[in-house]
N, CA, C and O atoms as a Tinker XYZ file with bonds, in Angstrom:
   540  protein
     1  N     50.660000   28.491000  -51.571000    73     2
     2  CA    50.741000   29.859000  -52.075000    64     1     3
     3  C     51.647000   29.862000  -53.306000    63     2     4     5
     4  O     52.690000   29.207000  -53.336000    81     3
     5  N     51.235000   30.590000  -54.285000    73     3     6
     6  CA    51.997000   30.642000  -55.533000    64     5     7
     7  C     53.222000   31.566000  -55.407000    63     6     8     9
     8  O     53.196000   32.540000  -54.654000    81     7
     9  N     54.272000   31.256000  -56.136000    73     7    10
    10  CA    55.485000   32.069000  -56.132000    64     9    11
    11  C     55.267000   33.449000  -56.743000    63    10    12    13
    12  O     56.092000   34.345000  -56.567000    81    11
    13  N     54.167000   33.622000  -57.455000    73    11    14
    14  CA    53.897000   34.907000  -58.116000    64    13    15
    15  C     53.470000   36.004000  -57.137000    63    14    16    17
    16  O     53.396000   37.171000  -57.521000    81    15
    17  N     53.189000   35.650000  -55.880000    73    15    18
    18  CA    52.851000   36.662000  -54.878000    64    17    19
    19  C     54.144000   37.271000  -54.345000    63    18    20    21
    20  O     54.857000   36.650000  -53.558000    81    19
    21  N     54.434000   38.490000  -54.782000    73    19    22
    22  CA    55.691000   39.163000  -54.424000    64    21    23
    23  C     55.422000   40.612000  -54.058000    63    22    24    25
    24  O     54.384000   41.172000  -54.411000    81    23
    25  N     56.357000   41.205000  -53.357000    73    23    26
    26  CA    56.263000   42.629000  -53.012000    64    25    27
    27  C     56.153000   43.455000  -54.289000    63    26    28    29
    28  O     56.772000   43.148000  -55.307000    81    27
    29  N     55.355000   44.499000  -54.206000    73    27    30
    30  CA    55.166000   45.408000  -55.329000    64    29    31
    31  C     53.851000   45.210000  -56.057000    63    30    32    33
    32  O     53.383000   46.122000  -56.738000    81    31
    33  N     53.241000   44.029000  -55.928000    73    31    34
    34  CA    51.939000   43.802000  -56.558000    64    33    35
    35  C     50.887000   44.690000  -55.908000    63    34    36    37
    36  O     50.965000   44.996000  -54.718000    81    35
    37  N     49.908000   45.098000  -56.700000    73    35    38
    38  CA    48.913000   46.036000  -56.202000    64    37    39
    39  C     47.559000   45.787000  -56.858000    63    38    40    41
    40  O     47.481000   45.279000  -57.976000    81    39
    41  N     46.505000   46.148000  -56.152000    73    39    42
    42  CA    45.157000   46.101000  -56.696000    64    41    43
    43  C     44.362000   47.278000  -56.150000    63    42    44    45
    44  O     44.680000   47.819000  -55.091000    81    43
    45  N     43.321000   47.669000  -56.885000    73    43    46
    46  CA    42.437000   48.748000  -56.441000    64    45    47
    47  C     40.993000   48.308000  -56.621000    63    46    48    49
    48  O     40.623000   47.752000  -57.655000    81    47
    49  N     40.187000   48.563000  -55.602000    73    47    50
    50  CA    38.754000   48.275000  -55.660000    64    49    51
    51  C     37.983000   49.569000  -55.446000    63    50    52    53
    52  O     38.315000   50.358000  -54.562000    81    51
    53  N     36.957000   49.785000  -56.255000    73    51    54
    54  CA    36.089000   50.952000  -56.102000    64    53    55
    55  C     34.837000   50.518000  -55.351000    63    54    56    57
    56  O     34.215000   49.510000  -55.688000    81    55
    57  N     34.478000   51.287000  -54.334000    73    55    58
    58  CA    33.361000   50.936000  -53.457000    64    57    59
    59  C     32.472000   52.160000  -53.262000    63    58    60    61
    60  O     32.956000   53.247000  -52.946000    81    59
    61  N     31.171000   51.974000  -53.453000    73    59    62
    62  CA    30.199000   53.038000  -53.225000    64    61    63
    63  C     29.932000   53.159000  -51.723000    63    62    64    65
    64  O     29.773000   52.158000  -51.024000    81    63
    65  N     29.889000   54.374000  -51.252000    73    63    66
    66  CA    29.619000   54.602000  -49.834000    64    65    67
    67  C     28.111000   54.743000  -49.648000    63    66    68    69
    68  O     27.534000   55.821000  -49.792000    81    67
    69  N     27.504000   53.610000  -49.323000    73    67    70
    70  CA    26.068000   53.581000  -49.087000    64    69    71
    71  C     25.792000   53.824000  -47.599000    63    70    72    73
    72  O     26.719000   53.951000  -46.799000    81    71
    73  N     24.544000   53.886000  -47.253000    73    71    74
    74  CA    24.149000   54.179000  -45.872000    64    73    75
    75  C     24.736000   53.173000  -44.876000    63    74    76    77
    76  O     25.117000   53.542000  -43.765000    81    75
    77  N     24.805000   51.913000  -45.278000    73    75    78
    78  CA    25.321000   50.869000  -44.393000    64    77    79
    79  C     26.775000   51.102000  -43.995000    63    78    80    81
    80  O     27.189000   50.672000  -42.919000    81    79
    81  N     27.553000   51.768000  -44.833000    73    79    82
    82  CA    28.972000   52.011000  -44.549000    64    81    83
    83  C     29.196000   53.298000  -43.748000    63    82    84    85
    84  O     30.336000   53.643000  -43.436000    81    83
    85  N     28.127000   53.996000  -43.421000    73    83    86
    86  CA    28.276000   55.283000  -42.729000    64    85    87
    87  C     27.860000   55.174000  -41.277000    63    86    88    89
    88  O     27.266000   54.191000  -40.832000    81    87
    89  N     28.203000   56.238000  -40.561000    73    87    90
    90  CA    27.834000   56.359000  -39.155000    64    89    91
    91  C     27.357000   57.793000  -38.931000    63    90    92    93
    92  O     27.838000   58.722000  -39.580000    81    91
    93  N     26.411000   57.965000  -38.009000    73    91    94
    94  CA    25.798000   59.286000  -37.818000    64    93    95
    95  C     25.855000   59.714000  -36.354000    63    94    96    97
    96  O     24.826000   60.027000  -35.755000    81    95
    97  N     27.035000   59.728000  -35.793000    73    95    98
    98  CA    27.181000   60.176000  -34.403000    64    97    99
    99  C     26.666000   61.596000  -34.220000    63    98   100   101
   100  O     26.170000   61.942000  -33.147000    81    99
   101  N     26.779000   62.425000  -35.263000    73    99   102
   102  CA    26.351000   63.823000  -35.181000    64   101   103
   103  C     25.015000   64.043000  -35.880000    63   102   104   105
   104  O     24.691000   65.171000  -36.252000    81   103
   105  N     24.233000   62.977000  -36.064000    73   103   106
   106  CA    22.967000   63.076000  -36.767000    64   105   107
   107  C     23.165000   62.895000  -38.259000    63   106   108   109
   108  O     24.295000   62.774000  -38.732000    81   107
   109  N     22.059000   62.878000  -39.006000    73   107   110
   110  CA    22.132000   62.618000  -40.443000    64   109   111
   111  C     22.933000   63.663000  -41.208000    63   110   112   113
   112  O     23.535000   63.338000  -42.231000    81   111
   113  N     22.957000   64.902000  -40.744000    73   111   114
   114  CA    23.774000   65.931000  -41.422000    64   113   115
   115  C     25.253000   65.601000  -41.359000    63   114   116   117
   116  O     26.022000   65.998000  -42.233000    81   115
   117  N     25.648000   64.878000  -40.329000    73   115   118
   118  CA    27.055000   64.528000  -40.143000    64   117   119
   119  C     27.366000   63.096000  -40.541000    63   118   120   121
   120  O     28.427000   62.581000  -40.189000    81   119
   121  N     26.468000   62.440000  -41.267000    73   119   122
   122  CA    26.665000   61.038000  -41.664000    64   121   123
   123  C     27.861000   60.921000  -42.610000    63   122   124   125
   124  O     27.900000   61.564000  -43.659000    81   123
   125  N     28.845000   60.084000  -42.223000    73   123   126
   126  CA    30.082000   59.895000  -43.004000    64   125   127
   127  C     30.512000   58.431000  -42.979000    63   126   128   129
   128  O     30.042000   57.639000  -42.163000    81   127
   129  N     31.407000   58.099000  -43.886000    73   127   130
   130  CA    32.044000   56.786000  -43.960000    64   129   131
   131  C     32.653000   56.467000  -42.604000    63   130   132   133
   132  O     33.442000   57.248000  -42.071000    81   131
   133  N     32.286000   55.323000  -42.051000    73   131   134
   134  CA    32.733000   54.934000  -40.718000    64   133   135
   135  C     34.097000   54.252000  -40.753000    63   134   136   137
   136  O     34.402000   53.506000  -41.684000    81   135
   137  N     34.902000   54.510000  -39.746000    73   135   138
   138  CA    36.212000   53.875000  -39.658000    64   137   139
   139  C     36.117000   52.349000  -39.635000    63   138   140   141
   140  O     36.904000   51.694000  -40.318000    81   139
   141  N     35.181000   51.748000  -38.875000    73   139   142
   142  CA    35.075000   50.284000  -38.936000    64   141   143
   143  C     34.754000   49.775000  -40.348000    63   142   144   145
   144  O     35.201000   48.694000  -40.729000    81   143
   145  N     33.990000   50.540000  -41.118000    73   143   146
   146  CA    33.709000   50.153000  -42.507000    64   145   147
   147  C     34.970000   50.238000  -43.356000    63   146   148   149
   148  O     35.184000   49.410000  -44.241000    81   147
   149  N     35.804000   51.238000  -43.087000    73   147   150
   150  CA    37.062000   51.368000  -43.816000    64   149   151
   151  C     37.943000   50.146000  -43.558000    63   150   152   153
   152  O     38.533000   49.592000  -44.485000    81   151
   153  N     38.028000   49.735000  -42.303000    73   151   154
   154  CA    38.815000   48.551000  -41.954000    64   153   155
   155  C     38.251000   47.323000  -42.666000    63   154   156   157
   156  O     39.010000   46.530000  -43.225000    81   155
   157  N     36.941000   47.160000  -42.651000    73   155   158
   158  CA    36.300000   46.034000  -43.322000    64   157   159
   159  C     36.580000   46.045000  -44.824000    63   158   160   161
   160  O     36.845000   45.000000  -45.418000    81   159
   161  N     36.520000   47.228000  -45.436000    73   159   162
   162  CA    36.791000   47.335000  -46.870000    64   161   163
   163  C     38.237000   46.995000  -47.204000    63   162   164   165
   164  O     38.506000   46.386000  -48.239000    81   163
   165  N     39.163000   47.380000  -46.343000    73   163   166
   166  CA    40.575000   47.021000  -46.532000    64   165   167
   167  C     40.730000   45.499000  -46.441000    63   166   168   169
   168  O     41.362000   44.882000  -47.299000    81   167
   169  N     40.152000   44.902000  -45.402000    73   167   170
   170  CA    40.268000   43.447000  -45.211000    64   169   171
   171  C     39.689000   42.672000  -46.385000    63   170   172   173
   172  O     40.337000   41.769000  -46.913000    81   171
   173  N     38.463000   43.021000  -46.802000    73   171   174
   174  CA    37.833000   42.282000  -47.894000    64   173   175
   175  C     38.557000   42.495000  -49.221000    63   174   176   177
   176  O     38.711000   41.553000  -49.998000    81   175
   177  N     38.999000   43.716000  -49.485000    73   175   178
   178  CA    39.729000   43.971000  -50.724000    64   177   179
   179  C     40.994000   43.123000  -50.766000    63   178   180   181
   180  O     41.286000   42.489000  -51.780000    81   179
   181  N     41.745000   43.111000  -49.669000    73   179   182
   182  CA    42.992000   42.335000  -49.609000    64   181   183
   183  C     42.714000   40.843000  -49.714000    63   182   184   185
   184  O     43.335000   40.159000  -50.528000    81   183
   185  N     41.804000   40.331000  -48.915000    73   183   186
   186  CA    41.536000   38.889000  -48.891000    64   185   187
   187  C     41.051000   38.405000  -50.258000    63   186   188   189
   188  O     41.566000   37.421000  -50.789000    81   187
   189  N     40.076000   39.086000  -50.817000    73   187   190
   190  CA    39.517000   38.633000  -52.094000    64   189   191
   191  C     40.556000   38.650000  -53.207000    63   190   192   193
   192  O     40.580000   37.750000  -54.046000    81   191
   193  N     41.408000   39.659000  -53.219000    73   191   194
   194  CA    42.457000   39.756000  -54.230000    64   193   195
   195  C     43.518000   38.672000  -54.046000    63   194   196   197
   196  O     43.973000   38.070000  -55.018000    81   195
   197  N     43.907000   38.427000  -52.801000    73   195   198
   198  CA    44.953000   37.434000  -52.540000    64   197   199
   199  C     44.538000   36.019000  -52.930000    63   198   200   201
   200  O     45.400000   35.171000  -53.162000    81   199
   201  N     43.251000   35.750000  -53.007000    73   199   202
   202  CA    42.787000   34.401000  -53.347000    64   201   203
   203  C     43.373000   33.907000  -54.673000    63   202   204   205
   204  O     43.605000   32.709000  -54.835000    81   203
   205  N     43.613000   34.813000  -55.615000    73   203   206
   206  CA    44.152000   34.383000  -56.907000    64   205   207
   207  C     45.607000   33.900000  -56.807000    63   206   208   209
   208  O     46.120000   33.279000  -57.737000    81   207
   209  N     46.263000   34.183000  -55.687000    73   207   210
   210  CA    47.655000   33.775000  -55.490000    64   209   211
   211  C     47.785000   32.546000  -54.582000    63   210   212   213
   212  O     48.893000   32.131000  -54.245000    81   211
   213  N     46.653000   31.976000  -54.192000    73   211   214
   214  CA    46.674000   30.859000  -53.258000    64   213   215
   215  C     46.418000   29.539000  -53.971000    63   214   216   217
   216  O     45.833000   29.494000  -55.053000    81   215
   217  N     46.871000   28.468000  -53.333000    73   215   218
   218  CA    46.610000   27.130000  -53.835000    64   217   219
   219  C     45.265000   26.645000  -53.301000    63   218   220   221
   220  O     44.717000   27.213000  -52.356000    81   219
   221  N     44.749000   25.596000  -53.915000    73   219   222
   222  CA    43.485000   25.021000  -53.471000    64   221   223
   223  C     43.596000   24.612000  -52.002000    63   222   224   225
   224  O     44.600000   24.033000  -51.587000    81   223
   225  N     42.573000   24.911000  -51.232000    73   223   226
   226  CA    42.559000   24.564000  -49.811000    64   225   227
   227  C     43.183000   25.619000  -48.920000    63   226   228   229
   228  O     43.235000   25.447000  -47.702000    81   227
   229  N     43.663000   26.719000  -49.511000    73   227   230
   230  CA    44.249000   27.802000  -48.717000    64   229   231
   231  C     43.312000   29.001000  -48.667000    63   230   232   233
   232  O     42.457000   29.183000  -49.534000    81   231
   233  N     43.491000   29.797000  -47.651000    73   231   234
   234  CA    42.801000   31.079000  -47.519000    64   233   235
   235  C     43.718000   31.965000  -46.687000    63   234   236   237
   236  O     44.793000   31.531000  -46.274000    81   235
   237  N     43.305000   33.193000  -46.440000    73   235   238
   238  CA    44.099000   34.058000  -45.574000    64   237   239
   239  C     43.239000   34.551000  -44.424000    63   238   240   241
   240  O     42.018000   34.659000  -44.533000    81   239
   241  N     43.908000   34.845000  -43.323000    73   239   242
   242  CA    43.252000   35.455000  -42.166000    64   241   243
   243  C     43.992000   36.744000  -41.834000    63   242   244   245
   244  O     45.212000   36.832000  -41.974000    81   243
   245  N     43.242000   37.729000  -41.398000    73   243   246
   246  CA    43.849000   38.984000  -40.988000    64   245   247
   247  C     44.524000   38.833000  -39.644000    63   246   248   249
   248  O     43.990000   38.194000  -38.738000    81   247
   249  N     45.713000   39.428000  -39.516000    73   247   250
   250  CA    46.441000   39.367000  -38.248000    64   249   251
   251  C     46.756000   40.745000  -37.676000    63   250   252   253
   252  O     47.130000   40.867000  -36.510000    81   251
   253  N     46.603000   41.786000  -38.502000    73   251   254
   254  CA    46.893000   43.140000  -38.023000    64   253   255
   255  C     46.280000   44.153000  -38.989000    63   254   256   257
   256  O     46.339000   43.996000  -40.208000    81   255
   257  N     45.692000   45.193000  -38.406000    73   255   258
   258  CA    45.225000   46.338000  -39.191000    64   257   259
   259  C     45.557000   47.598000  -38.404000    63   258   260   261
   260  O     45.235000   47.707000  -37.221000    81   259
   261  N     46.194000   48.536000  -39.064000    73   259   262
   262  CA    46.475000   49.845000  -38.471000    64   261   263
   263  C     46.072000   50.890000  -39.502000    63   262   264   265
   264  O     46.653000   50.957000  -40.586000    81   263
   265  N     45.065000   51.713000  -39.161000    73   263   266
   266  CA    44.515000   52.645000  -40.137000    64   265   267
   267  C     44.451000   54.050000  -39.556000    63   266   268   269
   268  O     44.027000   54.247000  -38.417000    81   267
   269  N     44.881000   55.024000  -40.357000    73   267   270
   270  CA    44.662000   56.432000  -40.048000    64   269   271
   271  C     43.504000   56.901000  -40.922000    63   270   272   273
   272  O     43.593000   56.873000  -42.150000    81   271
   273  N     42.418000   57.334000  -40.284000    73   271   274
   274  CA    41.269000   57.868000  -41.014000    64   273   275
   275  C     41.488000   59.373000  -41.098000    63   274   276   277
   276  O     41.358000   60.081000  -40.099000    81   275
   277  N     41.821000   59.859000  -42.291000    73   275   278
   278  CA    42.347000   61.217000  -42.468000    64   277   279
   279  C     41.305000   62.284000  -42.786000    63   278   280   281
   280  O     41.507000   63.455000  -42.463000    81   279
   281  N     40.199000   61.902000  -43.410000    73   279   282
   282  CA    39.197000   62.886000  -43.826000    64   281   283
   283  C     37.854000   62.193000  -43.971000    63   282   284   285
   284  O     37.777000   60.974000  -44.124000    81   283
   285  N     36.802000   62.989000  -43.920000    73   283   286
   286  CA    35.436000   62.460000  -44.024000    64   285   287
   287  C     35.047000   62.218000  -45.480000    63   286   288   289
   288  O     35.421000   62.973000  -46.378000    81   287
   289  N     34.281000   61.137000  -45.687000    73   287   290
   290  CA    33.683000   60.840000  -46.982000    64   289   291
   291  C     32.182000   60.774000  -46.772000    63   290   292   293
   292  O     31.705000   60.051000  -45.898000    81   291
   293  N     31.440000   61.523000  -47.565000    73   291   294
   294  CA    29.987000   61.591000  -47.375000    64   293   295
   295  C     29.282000   60.424000  -48.063000    63   294   296   297
   296  O     29.778000   59.860000  -49.038000    81   295
   297  N     28.134000   60.087000  -47.537000    73   295   298
   298  CA    27.284000   59.071000  -48.139000    64   297   299
   299  C     26.986000   59.456000  -49.587000    63   298   300   301
   300  O     26.718000   60.620000  -49.883000    81   299
   301  N     27.035000   58.483000  -50.476000    73   299   302
   302  CA    26.788000   58.739000  -51.891000    64   301   303
   303  C     28.051000   58.909000  -52.717000    63   302   304   305
   304  O     28.016000   58.767000  -53.939000    81   303
   305  N     29.174000   59.213000  -52.061000    73   303   306
   306  CA    30.449000   59.291000  -52.777000    64   305   307
   307  C     30.966000   57.859000  -52.939000    63   306   308   309
   308  O     30.319000   56.911000  -52.493000    81   307
   309  N     32.108000   57.705000  -53.564000    73   307   310
   310  CA    32.741000   56.397000  -53.663000    64   309   311
   311  C     34.195000   56.534000  -53.230000    63   310   312   313
   312  O     34.761000   57.627000  -53.207000    81   311
   313  N     34.768000   55.410000  -52.894000    73   311   314
   314  CA    36.175000   55.377000  -52.505000    64   313   315
   315  C     36.898000   54.371000  -53.381000    63   314   316   317
   316  O     36.285000   53.493000  -53.987000    81   315
   317  N     38.210000   54.516000  -53.435000    73   315   318
   318  CA    39.071000   53.513000  -54.037000    64   317   319
   319  C     40.035000   53.041000  -52.964000    63   318   320   321
   320  O     40.746000   53.838000  -52.351000    81   319
   321  N     40.049000   51.741000  -52.747000    73   319   322
   322  CA    40.968000   51.113000  -51.807000    64   321   323
   323  C     42.088000   50.492000  -52.627000    63   322   324   325
   324  O     41.844000   49.598000  -53.438000    81   323
   325  N     43.311000   50.957000  -52.424000    73   323   326
   326  CA    44.463000   50.393000  -53.107000    64   325   327
   327  C     45.299000   49.626000  -52.103000    63   326   328   329
   328  O     45.733000   50.167000  -51.086000    81   327
   329  N     45.517000   48.360000  -52.405000    73   327   330
   330  CA    46.310000   47.472000  -51.562000    64   329   331
   331  C     47.591000   47.134000  -52.314000    63   330   332   333
   332  O     47.545000   46.741000  -53.480000    81   331
   333  N     48.747000   47.287000  -51.643000    73   331   334
   334  CA    50.037000   46.972000  -52.246000    64   333   335
   335  C     50.806000   46.046000  -51.316000    63   334   336   337
   336  O     50.969000   46.334000  -50.130000    81   335
   337  N     51.271000   44.944000  -51.857000    73   335   338
   338  CA    52.091000   44.024000  -51.072000    64   337   339
   339  C     53.451000   44.674000  -50.838000    63   338   340   341
   340  O     54.124000   45.076000  -51.787000    81   339
   341  N     53.850000   44.777000  -49.575000    73   339   342
   342  CA    55.147000   45.354000  -49.248000    64   341   343
   343  C     56.165000   44.301000  -48.821000    63   342   344   345
   344  O     57.373000   44.523000  -48.909000    81   343
   345  N     55.655000   43.120000  -48.345000    73   343   346
   346  CA    56.577000   42.058000  -47.947000    64   345   347
   347  C     55.837000   40.724000  -47.912000    63   346   348   349
   348  O     54.684000   40.647000  -47.487000    81   347
   349  N     56.515000   39.686000  -48.364000    73   347   350
   350  CA    56.034000   38.317000  -48.212000    64   349   351
   351  C     57.124000   37.570000  -47.471000    63   350   352   353
   352  O     58.241000   37.426000  -47.967000    81   351
   353  N     56.792000   37.094000  -46.277000    73   351   354
   354  CA    57.760000   36.399000  -45.434000    64   353   355
   355  C     57.154000   35.046000  -45.074000    63   354   356   357
   356  O     56.408000   34.933000  -44.101000    81   355
   357  N     57.475000   34.027000  -45.856000    73   355   358
   358  CA    56.828000   32.733000  -45.666000    64   357   359
   359  C     55.349000   32.874000  -45.987000    63   358   360   361
   360  O     54.981000   33.275000  -47.092000    81   359
   361  N     54.505000   32.546000  -45.022000    73   359   362
   362  CA    53.057000   32.671000  -45.215000    64   361   363
   363  C     52.506000   34.003000  -44.704000    63   362   364   365
   364  O     51.301000   34.245000  -44.788000    81   363
   365  N     53.369000   34.863000  -44.178000    73   363   366
   366  CA    52.957000   36.175000  -43.675000    64   365   367
   367  C     53.065000   37.224000  -44.786000    63   366   368   369
   368  O     54.099000   37.343000  -45.444000    81   367
   369  N     51.994000   37.973000  -44.981000    73   367   370
   370  CA    51.941000   38.983000  -46.037000    64   369   371
   371  C     51.668000   40.341000  -45.400000    63   370   372   373
   372  O     50.705000   40.501000  -44.651000    81   371
   373  N     52.522000   41.315000  -45.700000    73   371   374
   374  CA    52.339000   42.682000  -45.223000    64   373   375
   375  C     51.965000   43.550000  -46.412000    63   374   376   377
   376  O     52.573000   43.465000  -47.479000    81   375
   377  N     50.948000   44.393000  -46.212000    73   375   378
   378  CA    50.454000   45.247000  -47.291000    64   377   379
   379  C     50.223000   46.658000  -46.783000    63   378   380   381
   380  O     49.928000   46.874000  -45.608000    81   379
   381  N     50.362000   47.607000  -47.685000    73   379   382
   382  CA    49.948000   48.974000  -47.382000    64   381   383
   383  C     48.569000   49.174000  -47.988000    63   382   384   385
   384  O     48.198000   48.521000  -48.963000    81   383
   385  N     47.824000   50.086000  -47.393000    73   383   386
   386  CA    46.487000   50.414000  -47.885000    64   385   387
   387  C     46.383000   51.920000  -48.034000    63   386   388   389
   388  O     46.825000   52.675000  -47.168000    81   387
   389  N     45.796000   52.347000  -49.137000    73   387   390
   390  CA    45.531000   53.761000  -49.360000    64   389   391
   391  C     44.071000   53.875000  -49.791000    63   390   392   393
   392  O     43.610000   53.138000  -50.663000    81   391
   393  N     43.352000   54.804000  -49.173000    73   391   394
   394  CA    41.939000   54.986000  -49.463000    64   393   395
   395  C     41.716000   56.427000  -49.891000    63   394   396   397
   396  O     42.086000   57.366000  -49.186000    81   395
   397  N     41.101000   56.584000  -51.067000    73   395   398
   398  CA    40.805000   57.916000  -51.601000    64   397   399
   399  C     39.324000   57.987000  -51.930000    63   398   400   401
   400  O     38.747000   57.015000  -52.417000    81   399
   401  N     38.700000   59.142000  -51.664000    73   399   402
   402  CA    37.354000   59.359000  -52.185000    64   401   403
   403  C     37.480000   60.168000  -53.466000    63   402   404   405
   404  O     38.577000   60.263000  -54.017000    81   403
   405  N     36.406000   60.746000  -53.952000    73   403   406
   406  CA    36.478000   61.445000  -55.237000    64   405   407
   407  C     37.284000   62.741000  -55.163000    63   406   408   409
   408  O     37.618000   63.313000  -56.201000    81   407
   409  N     37.602000   63.212000  -53.958000    73   407   410
   410  CA    38.318000   64.479000  -53.812000    64   409   411
   411  C     39.709000   64.385000  -53.204000    63   410   412   413
   412  O     40.589000   65.181000  -53.532000    81   411
   413  N     39.913000   63.404000  -52.309000    73   411   414
   414  CA    41.160000   63.422000  -51.543000    64   413   415
   415  C     41.469000   62.067000  -50.929000    63   414   416   417
   416  O     40.634000   61.162000  -50.929000    81   415
   417  N     42.691000   61.942000  -50.402000    73   415   418
   418  CA    43.049000   60.771000  -49.615000    64   417   419
   419  C     42.296000   60.844000  -48.295000    63   418   420   421
   420  O     42.334000   61.868000  -47.612000    81   419
   421  N     41.607000   59.758000  -47.930000    73   419   422
   422  CA    40.823000   59.753000  -46.699000    64   421   423
   423  C     41.319000   58.735000  -45.686000    63   422   424   425
   424  O     40.886000   58.738000  -44.534000    81   423
   425  N     42.237000   57.853000  -46.117000    73   423   426
   426  CA    42.757000   56.870000  -45.183000    64   425   427
   427  C     44.023000   56.235000  -45.711000    63   426   428   429
   428  O     44.282000   56.207000  -46.914000    81   427
   429  N     44.812000   55.722000  -44.766000    73   427   430
   430  CA    46.019000   54.979000  -45.128000    64   429   431
   431  C     46.360000   54.065000  -43.967000    63   430   432   433
   432  O     45.993000   54.322000  -42.821000    81   431
   433  N     47.071000   52.991000  -44.285000    73   431   434
   434  CA    47.417000   52.096000  -43.200000    64   433   435
   435  C     48.214000   50.894000  -43.642000    63   434   436   437
   436  O     48.720000   50.823000  -44.762000    81   435
   437  N     48.308000   49.949000  -42.722000    73   435   438
   438  CA    49.031000   48.705000  -42.917000    64   437   439
   439  C     48.090000   47.566000  -42.576000    63   438   440   441
   440  O     47.342000   47.632000  -41.600000    81   439
   441  N     48.136000   46.525000  -43.387000    73   439   442
   442  CA    47.303000   45.344000  -43.133000    64   441   443
   443  C     48.158000   44.103000  -43.341000    63   442   444   445
   444  O     48.832000   43.968000  -44.362000    81   443
   445  N     48.127000   43.193000  -42.362000    73   443   446
   446  CA    48.857000   41.937000  -42.446000    64   445   447
   447  C     47.864000   40.781000  -42.540000    63   446   448   449
   448  O     46.834000   40.776000  -41.865000    81   447
   449  N     48.188000   39.808000  -43.382000    73   447   450
   450  CA    47.390000   38.604000  -43.501000    64   449   451
   451  C     48.325000   37.403000  -43.459000    63   450   452   453
   452  O     49.517000   37.517000  -43.743000    81   451
   453  N     47.768000   36.253000  -43.100000    73   451   454
   454  CA    48.549000   35.028000  -42.984000    64   453   455
   455  C     47.843000   33.939000  -43.771000    63   454   456   457
   456  O     46.631000   33.764000  -43.642000    81   455
   457  N     48.588000   33.209000  -44.581000    73   455   458
   458  CA    48.029000   32.133000  -45.392000    64   457   459
   459  C     47.849000   30.897000  -44.510000    63   458   460   461
   460  O     48.776000   30.459000  -43.830000    81   459
   461  N     46.627000   30.345000  -44.539000    73   459   462
   462  CA    46.320000   29.173000  -43.723000    64   461   463
   463  C     45.802000   28.037000  -44.602000    63   462   464   465
   464  O     45.265000   28.257000  -45.688000    81   463
   465  N     45.980000   26.823000  -44.100000    73   463   466
   466  CA    45.351000   25.642000  -44.680000    64   465   467
   467  C     43.955000   25.562000  -44.071000    63   466   468   469
   468  O     43.817000   25.436000  -42.854000    81   467
   469  N     42.928000   25.635000  -44.899000    73   467   470
   470  CA    41.555000   25.686000  -44.395000    64   469   471
   471  C     41.191000   24.451000  -43.579000    63   470   472   473
   472  O     40.564000   24.579000  -42.527000    81   471
   473  N     41.564000   23.270000  -44.032000    73   471   474
   474  CA    41.207000   22.046000  -43.308000    64   473   475
   475  C     41.816000   22.043000  -41.904000    63   474   476   477
   476  O     41.141000   21.693000  -40.936000    81   475
   477  N     43.082000   22.429000  -41.792000    73   475   478
   478  CA    43.728000   22.475000  -40.474000    64   477   479
   479  C     43.090000   23.545000  -39.595000    63   478   480   481
   480  O     42.927000   23.348000  -38.391000    81   479
   481  N     42.731000   24.679000  -40.197000    73   479   482
   482  CA    42.083000   25.743000  -39.443000    64   481   483
   483  C     40.736000   25.275000  -38.911000    63   482   484   485
   484  O     40.399000   25.528000  -37.754000    81   483
   485  N     39.966000   24.592000  -39.752000    73   483   486
   486  CA    38.659000   24.085000  -39.311000    64   485   487
   487  C     38.818000   23.078000  -38.174000    63   486   488   489
   488  O     38.002000   23.061000  -37.252000    81   487
   489  N     39.860000   22.237000  -38.224000    73   487   490
   490  CA    40.125000   21.279000  -37.142000    64   489   491
   491  C     40.402000   22.016000  -35.833000    63   490   492   493
   492  O     39.869000   21.650000  -34.785000    81   491
   493  N     41.246000   23.066000  -35.897000    73   491   494
   494  CA    41.566000   23.837000  -34.684000    64   493   495
   495  C     40.316000   24.512000  -34.121000    63   494   496   497
   496  O     40.119000   24.550000  -32.907000    81   495
   497  N     39.484000   25.039000  -35.000000    73   495   498
   498  CA    38.261000   25.707000  -34.540000    64   497   499
   499  C     37.304000   24.713000  -33.894000    63   498   500   501
   500  O     36.691000   25.016000  -32.870000    81   499
   501  N     37.176000   23.542000  -34.480000    73   499   502
   502  CA    36.298000   22.513000  -33.917000    64   501   503
   503  C     36.808000   22.083000  -32.543000    63   502   504   505
   504  O     36.010000   21.898000  -31.624000    81   503
   505  N     38.121000   21.920000  -32.388000    73   503   506
   506  CA    38.704000   21.556000  -31.096000    64   505   507
   507  C     38.429000   22.646000  -30.059000    63   506   508   509
   508  O     38.157000   22.348000  -28.896000    81   507
   509  N     38.499000   23.888000  -30.480000    73   507   510
   510  CA    38.226000   24.995000  -29.550000    64   509   511
   511  C     36.752000   24.990000  -29.137000    63   510   512   513
   512  O     36.426000   25.184000  -27.966000    81   511
   513  N     35.868000   24.767000  -30.115000    73   511   514
   514  CA    34.435000   24.696000  -29.781000    64   513   515
   515  C     34.176000   23.575000  -28.767000    63   514   516   517
   516  O     33.408000   23.752000  -27.822000    81   515
   517  N     34.821000   22.425000  -28.970000    73   515   518
   518  CA    34.635000   21.287000  -28.058000    64   517   519
   519  C     35.099000   21.647000  -26.650000    63   518   520   521
   520  O     34.440000   21.283000  -25.676000    81   519
   521  N     36.217000   22.352000  -26.527000    73   519   522
   522  CA    36.713000   22.765000  -25.213000    64   521   523
   523  C     35.743000   23.735000  -24.544000    63   522   524   525
   524  O     35.511000   23.647000  -23.338000    81   523
   525  N     35.184000   24.646000  -25.310000    73   523   526
   526  CA    34.242000   25.618000  -24.753000    64   525   527
   527  C     32.999000   24.928000  -24.215000    63   526   528   529
   528  O     32.450000   25.333000  -23.190000    81   527
   529  N     32.557000   23.887000  -24.908000    73   527   530
   530  CA    31.360000   23.168000  -24.463000    64   529   531
   531  C     31.570000   22.486000  -23.127000    63   530   532   533
   532  O     30.595000   22.208000  -22.428000    81   531
   533  N     32.823000   22.202000  -22.741000    73   531   534
   534  CA    33.084000   21.545000  -21.462000    64   533   535
   535  C     33.198000   22.535000  -20.306000    63   534   536   537
   536  O     33.320000   22.120000  -19.154000    81   535
   537  N     33.161000   23.803000  -20.586000    73   535   538
   538  CA    33.291000   24.803000  -19.510000    64   537   539
   539  C     32.031000   24.899000  -18.681000    63   538   540
   540  O     31.970000   25.688000  -17.739000    81   539
């Protein structure tokens, strides 16, 4: 991980709210941006942005997400996900997330990621798969 990853850094991604990101529990008239999609958008925005601060062979994994979904966003609108690093503690990264649609704040939360060595992670996953096959 590069030393340039420090608290206070921020990025914003604009995302169109298409049908795939919505849920229609109340029918099509009530179709809105789904909370699981909001979590996914926070994770991908953070992970993709953090890649520029990592060394070759590193990646990040999510370790915590806490989101308040504050207001509905309708299909066809867009959102902006703003991620701000609030703390870097070794390989642990804590970030705040703010989500706004074209009219208002619709979500906020905290997202934690951990920097991993991909080769070591793949070894651990392969060992776990091998153990599962013996069950």
